[in-house]
C-alpha positions as CSV (number, residue, x, y, z in Angstrom):
1,M,0.0,-0.1,0.1
2,K,1.6,3.2,-0.5
3,R,0.6,7.1,-0.9
4,Y,2.3,10.2,-2.3
5,L,1.3,13.7,-1.1
6,E,2.5,17.2,-2.3
7,F,2.8,20.3,-0.2
8,T,3.1,23.8,-2.3
9,D,3.1,27.1,-0.6
10,G,5.1,30.1,-1.2
11,A,8.3,29.1,0.4
12,S,8.6,25.6,-0.4
13,S,7.4,22.6,-2.1
14,K,8.0,19.2,-1.3
15,F,6.7,15.7,-1.3
16,W,5.9,12.9,1.2
17,E,5.5,9.2,-0.1
18,I,4.6,6.3,2.7
19,T,5.2,2.0,1.9
20,L,3.3,-0.1,3.7
21,K,4.4,-3.2,3.2
22,E,3.4,-6.1,5.5
23,S,4.8,-5.1,8.9
24,T,7.5,-2.7,7.5
25,I,6.7,1.3,6.8
26,T,9.1,3.3,4.3
27,T,9.1,6.8,3.8
28,R,10.4,9.4,1.1
29,Y,10.3,12.4,1.5
30,G,11.9,16.0,0.2
31,R,12.0,19.0,-2.5
32,L,9.5,17.6,-5.4
33,G,12.3,17.3,-7.9
34,S,14.5,15.6,-6.0
35,N,15.1,11.7,-5.0
36,G,14.7,13.1,-1.3
37,Q,15.4,11.0,1.5
38,Q,14.2,7.9,2.6
39,G,13.8,5.7,6.0
40,E,12.0,2.6,7.2
41,K,10.4,1.0,10.3
42,R,9.5,-2.9,11.4
43,F,6.8,-2.7,13.7
44,E,6.3,-6.0,16.0
45,T,2.8,-6.8,14.0
46,V,1.1,-5.8,10.9
47,G,-1.8,-4.5,12.2
48,K,0.9,-2.2,14.5
49,A,2.9,-1.0,11.0
50,R,-1.2,-0.3,9.6
51,A,-2.0,1.7,12.4
52,A,1.1,3.3,12.0
53,F,0.4,4.4,8.8
54,D,-2.8,5.5,8.9
55,K,-1.9,8.3,11.7
56,Q,1.3,9.5,10.0
57,L,-1.2,10.1,6.5
58,R,-3.5,11.7,8.5
59,E,-1.1,13.8,10.1
60,K,0.5,15.1,7.2
61,L,-3.6,15.8,5.4
62,A,-4.2,17.6,8.7
63,K,-0.9,20.2,7.8
64,G,-2.2,21.0,4.4
65,Y,-0.5,17.7,1.8
66,T,-2.6,16.7,-1.0
67,D,-2.9,13.8,-3.4
68,P,-2.3,15.2,-6.8
69,S,-3.4,12.5,-8.3
70,T,-7.3,13.3,-7.1
71,T,-6.3,16.9,-8.6
72,P,-9.6,17.7,-11.5
73,T,-7.8,17.9,-15.1
74,A,-8.9,17.6,-18.7
75,S,-9.2,14.6,-20.2
76,E,-8.2,14.5,-23.6
77,T,-8.5,12.0,-27.0
78,V,-6.4,11.8,-29.7
79,Y,-7.4,9.4,-32.4
80,L,-5.1,8.6,-35.1
81,E,-4.9,6.3,-38.8
82,H,-2.4,5.6,-40.9
83,P,-3.4,5.8,-44.6
84,Q,-1.4,2.3,-45.9
85,S,-1.6,0.5,-43.6
86,E,-5.4,0.6,-42.4
87,R,-4.5,0.9,-39.1
88,F,-5.2,2.7,-36.3
89,F,-4.1,3.9,-32.3
90,E,-6.5,5.7,-30.1
91,V,-5.3,7.6,-26.6
92,S,-7.3,8.7,-23.8
93,E,-5.8,10.3,-20.7
94,D,-8.1,11.4,-17.8
95,N,-6.1,12.4,-14.5
96,N,-3.3,10.4,-15.2
97,R,-5.4,6.8,-16.2
98,M,-4.3,6.1,-19.8
99,R,-6.6,3.4,-22.2
100,I,-5.2,3.0,-25.6
101,R,-7.1,1.1,-28.6
102,R,-5.2,0.0,-31.5
103,G,-5.6,-2.3,-34.1
104,E,-7.0,-2.3,-38.0
105,I,-9.9,-0.5,-38.9
106,G,-12.9,-2.2,-39.0
107,K,-11.8,-5.4,-36.8
108,P,-11.9,-6.0,-32.9
109,C,-9.3,-4.2,-31.6
110,L,-7.0,-4.5,-28.5
111,V,-7.5,-2.4,-25.2
112,Y,-4.8,-1.3,-22.8
113,E,-5.7,0.5,-19.8
114,V,-3.1,1.7,-17.1
115,S,-2.1,4.9,-14.5
116,W,0.5,6.1,-13.1
117,A,0.9,7.7,-9.7
118,T,3.2,10.5,-10.1
119,P,1.9,13.5,-11.0
120,N,1.4,14.5,-14.7
121,R,3.0,11.5,-15.7
122,G,-0.2,10.2,-17.8
123,R,-0.2,13.6,-20.2
124,T,3.3,13.5,-20.8
125,Q,2.9,9.4,-21.8
126,L,0.0,10.6,-24.6
127,E,1.8,13.6,-25.8
128,R,4.5,10.5,-26.4
129,L,2.9,8.5,-27.3
130,V,1.1,11.0,-30.6
131,K,4.1,12.6,-31.0
132,A,5.8,9.0,-32.1
133,W,2.6,7.8,-34.2
134,K,2.7,10.5,-36.1
135,D,7.0,10.4,-37.2
136,A,5.5,6.9,-38.0
137,G,3.2,8.6,-40.8
138,Y,0.2,8.1,-38.6
139,A,-2.6,11.9,-39.3
140,A,-4.8,12.8,-36.0
141,T,-8.3,12.2,-37.7
142,Q,-11.9,11.2,-36.9
143,P,-13.0,7.6,-37.2
144,S,-13.7,6.3,-40.2
145,T,-16.0,3.7,-39.1
146,S,-17.5,2.4,-35.1
147,I,-14.5,0.7,-33.1
148,L,-14.7,-2.4,-32.1
149,E,-13.3,-3.5,-28.7
150,G,-11.7,-6.6,-28.6
151,S,-9.6,-8.5,-25.6
152,V,-8.9,-5.9,-22.7
153,A,-5.4,-5.7,-20.8
154,G,-5.1,-3.9,-17.6
155,Q,-2.2,-3.9,-15.1
156,L,-0.5,-5.8,-12.3
157,W,2.1,-4.8,-10.0
158,T,5.2,-6.9,-9.3
159,D,5.5,-6.3,-5.4
160,E,1.7,-7.3,-5.4
161,I,1.5,-10.6,-7.8
162,L,2.5,-13.0,-4.7
163,Q,-1.1,-12.3,-3.8
164,H,-2.3,-14.4,-7.0
165,P,-0.3,-18.0,-6.5
166,R,-1.2,-18.6,-10.3
167,Y,1.6,-16.2,-11.9
168,A,4.1,-16.8,-9.0
169,S,6.0,-18.9,-11.5
170,F,6.4,-15.2,-13.3
171,F,9.4,-14.4,-11.1
172,D,11.1,-18.0,-13.1
173,L,11.9,-16.4,-15.7
174,G,14.6,-15.2,-16.5
175,W,16.2,-12.2,-14.1
176,A,12.2,-11.4,-13.3
177,G,13.4,-12.5,-10.2
178,E,14.8,-9.5,-9.2
179,L,11.4,-7.7,-9.6
180,R,10.1,-9.9,-6.8
181,D,10.2,-6.8,-4.3
182,Q,10.1,-4.0,-6.9
183,R,7.2,-2.0,-8.0
184,K,7.4,-2.5,-11.8
185,R,4.1,-2.5,-14.0
186,L,3.3,-5.7,-15.8
187,I,0.8,-5.7,-18.5
188,H,-2.0,-8.4,-17.4
189,F,-4.7,-9.8,-19.9
190,P,-7.3,-11.1,-17.6
191,N,-8.9,-13.0,-19.8
192,G,-6.8,-14.4,-22.9
193,L,-5.5,-12.4,-26.1
194,A,-7.3,-12.6,-29.3
195,Y,-6.4,-10.8,-32.4
196,D,-7.0,-11.1,-36.7
197,G,-4.6,-11.0,-38.2
198,D,-0.7,-11.5,-36.9
199,F,0.4,-9.9,-33.6
200,D,4.1,-10.2,-32.1
201,L,4.5,-9.1,-28.5
202,E,6.7,-6.4,-29.8
203,E,4.0,-4.3,-30.6
204,I,2.9,-3.5,-26.3
205,A,6.7,-2.0,-26.4
206,D,6.0,1.8,-28.3
207,M,4.0,2.4,-25.7
208,G,5.9,2.4,-23.1
209,L,5.0,0.0,-21.0
210,E,7.0,-2.3,-18.6
211,A,8.9,-5.3,-17.3
212,G,6.5,-8.0,-18.8
213,L,3.1,-9.7,-19.7
214,I,1.3,-12.1,-18.1
215,I,-1.9,-13.7,-20.1
216,E,-4.5,-15.7,-18.0
217,G,-6.5,-17.5,-20.6
218,D,-6.0,-18.6,-24.0
219,V,-4.2,-16.8,-26.7
220,R,-6.1,-17.0,-30.0
221,V,-3.9,-15.3,-32.7
222,S,-5.2,-15.5,-36.7
223,G,-2.0,-15.0,-38.2
224,V,1.5,-15.3,-36.6
225,F,1.8,-15.0,-33.0
226,S,5.4,-13.9,-32.7
227,Q,7.9,-12.0,-30.0
228,L,10.9,-11.9,-32.2
229,T,12.6,-9.3,-30.5
230,Y,13.8,-8.4,-27.6
231,T,13.2,-5.2,-26.7
232,Y,9.8,-5.7,-24.9
233,P,8.7,-8.0,-22.9
234,G,11.6,-9.4,-21.2
235,S,9.4,-12.0,-19.5
236,T,6.0,-13.5,-20.5
237,L,3.7,-16.1,-18.9
238,I,0.8,-17.3,-20.2
239,L,-1.4,-19.3,-18.5
240,G,-3.1,-21.0,-21.3
241,N,-3.3,-22.5,-24.5
242,I,-1.8,-20.5,-28.2
243,Y,-3.9,-21.0,-31.0
244,A,-2.4,-18.8,-34.5
245,H,-1.4,-20.0,-38.0
246,S,2.4,-19.9,-36.9
247,F,4.6,-19.1,-33.8
248,G,7.8,-17.5,-33.7
249,H,10.0,-16.8,-30.8
250,K,13.7,-15.3,-30.1
251,D,14.8,-13.3,-27.8
252,S,12.8,-13.0,-24.1
253,H,12.1,-15.6,-21.8
254,L,8.9,-17.2,-22.0
255,R,7.3,-19.9,-20.4
256,V,3.4,-21.0,-22.0
257,K,1.2,-23.1,-19.7
258,G,-1.0,-24.9,-22.0
259,D,-0.5,-26.2,-25.5
260,V,0.8,-24.7,-28.5
261,R,-1.7,-25.6,-31.7
262,V,-0.4,-24.1,-34.8
263,E,-1.6,-25.0,-38.2
264,N,2.0,-24.2,-40.0
265,I,5.5,-23.4,-37.8
266,I,6.9,-23.0,-34.8
267,T,10.1,-21.5,-34.5
268,A,12.5,-20.4,-31.6
269,S,16.0,-18.5,-31.9
270,T,17.2,-17.6,-28.3
271,T,20.6,-16.2,-27.7
272,M,20.6,-15.2,-24.3
273,A,16.3,-16.1,-23.4
274,R,14.9,-19.7,-22.8
275,S,11.7,-20.8,-24.2
276,R,9.6,-23.4,-22.2
277,L,6.6,-25.0,-23.9
278,L,5.0,-27.0,-21.1
279,G,1.9,-28.4,-22.6
280,A,1.2,-30.4,-26.3
281,R,2.3,-28.9,-29.3
282,T,0.8,-29.4,-33.0
283,G,2.4,-28.1,-36.1
284,Q,6.1,-28.3,-37.4
285,L,8.9,-27.2,-35.9
286,G,10.6,-25.3,-38.8
287,S,10.2,-28.0,-42.1
288,V,10.3,-31.2,-39.1
289,P,7.1,-32.3,-37.6
290,I,7.4,-31.8,-33.8
291,T,8.6,-34.7,-31.5
292,A,8.2,-35.5,-27.6
293,C,11.3,-33.2,-27.0
294,W,13.1,-31.2,-28.9
295,A,16.1,-28.8,-27.5
296,N,19.0,-26.5,-28.9
297,T,21.2,-26.4,-25.8
298,G,23.3,-23.9,-27.4
299,S,20.8,-21.3,-27.9
300,H,18.8,-22.0,-24.7
301,A,15.3,-22.7,-26.3
302,E,13.8,-25.3,-24.7
303,F,10.7,-27.1,-26.0
304,L,9.5,-29.7,-22.6
């Protein structure tokens, strides 16, 4: 549990942040724009820590500290289309909460919903995304047809994953274990991921999202489902099956708890990463039919 407050008057502008984790309270404070100072105190019980957390929070609010994330701001929505690719982006930001809709015009799109605690971060992110998309050839316009929503993704935080036992194996993926006690955002598809066409997980990267990806349920992609670059996500956990025309994996850590069933081929070419497909597989491995076990130990790719 975390709260971030700010205080501004004619003489100073400062922040105060308090985090409660089990029986430990961590506070961070200082001038706005600085890293500030940090202190930590451990209590005998979780109940005593929570009481101290509430008391300190009440005291700061009584002194005039405020939560900047509750300050009303004007919402903004920007819609862009690409004249050649027939793809679109729509991004909406309201009070540090962002909703992104992305896909092919006239087909069900993917939806991403994220938020930030840092003041004005959402608006800054919106401006960055719009500039990047315009630089890539997209132009601001009005929707040429109704937007059909498909799979919706939200966010999980790495320091909260252990509250969800089904997700705990995420920390076994490569260096994801280093994130166990950090607060990093994971993109979370709670009801699976479905997409009409080719979909590479790298497409999530250009939205500035962090750390990794957890898909609860099946992946159903009518074209090629892939992770072919190392930029993002570094670690992916898929708790269901993969159904696709083809499946390709290159440089990242990937674990699929279910089956991989494709019409064409399954490929893997990794250098510093690992793929683990824990269920059954149907398809071709390159031009060779998949057997019960295939491993390229030199490239750290495993199909077990």
